[in-house]
N, C-alpha and C positions, 0 to 999 in steps of 0.2 A: 600488526597494524589492523586498526578496524576496518573489514570489509562486509559490504553489502551486495548480494547478488539477486536480482531481480529476476522470475521468469514466470510464463504462464499467460502472457498476451498473446493477442492474434486477431483476427477477423472472425467478427460473430454477427448474425442478422440482428436486428432490433427486436427485444423481447428475449434474447438467448441469455446465457449465462457463460461467467468465465471464474476460475480462482485462479489468483495471482499468489506467487509464494515469492517469500526473501528469505534467504539464507544469511545469516550472520556469523562472523567470525573475527576473533582478535579482542573480544571483550567478553565480560561477564553478561551475556545475553539477558538472563533471566533479571538482572538489577536495572533494566533501562525500559524507560517508556519507548514505545516505537510507534511510528507515526506513517501513513500514507499520504503521498500529493499526488497532483496531478497537473498537467501543465499541457496546454496547446501551443504552437507557435505564435507568437507575439502577445502571448497573454501571460498574466502574473502566475505564478505556480498557485495552487488551490489545495489548502487541507482538506483532505477527504476523510480519515479515520484515526482515531487515537486507541492505543490500549495501554494502560499502565501496567507497571512491572510487578508490584507485588499482588494486587487484588483482582489486576485485570478488568478493571473498569475501563468502559469504553464511550467515545463519544464521536457523532458524524456531523459531516457537513448537512444543512437541511436537503440539498439537492440529491443526497444518496440514502437519506434515514430511510429505512424501512425496505431498501433494495440491497443494499453492502452491509455484510457483517466482517468484521476483524476479528482475528484470533489469533493465538499463539501457541505454541509448542515449545516450552524451555528445554524439553529434553532433546529436540533436533534443533536447537537455536534457530527455529524458523517463525516467522510471522505471515499471516494469509489473509488475503483480501477475497471473500467470496463475493462475487457480483452477481445479482439478479435482475430480470426484468430491464436489461441494457437497453439504453436510448441511443441516438446518433450523437447526442449531446456528450454522452460520456467519452467519444473518442478523445482518447489524450494518451501522452506518454506517462505512465504511471511509477512514481519514486518512491522507495522504502527511504527512510531517514530515522535517525535518533543523534543525540547531542549529549555533551557532558561539559563540564565547565571549561574545557580546553578547545574544543571544535564542534562543529556540525559535520555529519557524516552521511552521505547521499550514495545509492546504489546508481548503476548506471540506466537505469529505467528500462521499461518493457512497455512495447507499444499495443495499445487496444484501440481497435478499430471497428464502429457498430456500423454496420451499411448492409442495404440489402442488394 
């Protein structure tokens, strides 16, 4: 079955960097568009970044543009989110996501906390 497993979160000071990873299994990873979302308690889940399957085209939320980079390694079935110049407002649980005609699939999330 489809499984997504995020890692790489943690506590970082403002201005710092983190790289999140999401390892996928149970489907043909290279054929799927992948996304990173984030969500804080009592807030709606926000789409952060998207990377398409074939061309690897990317798109970002305005709030992270120029600071975050999404990438993928199809040989490792892994999608990454490189985050620079982190701000306290980036503090959230970050989720990896994909979907097909049958369902949407989410990982368990990884906590990112930006604080001094």
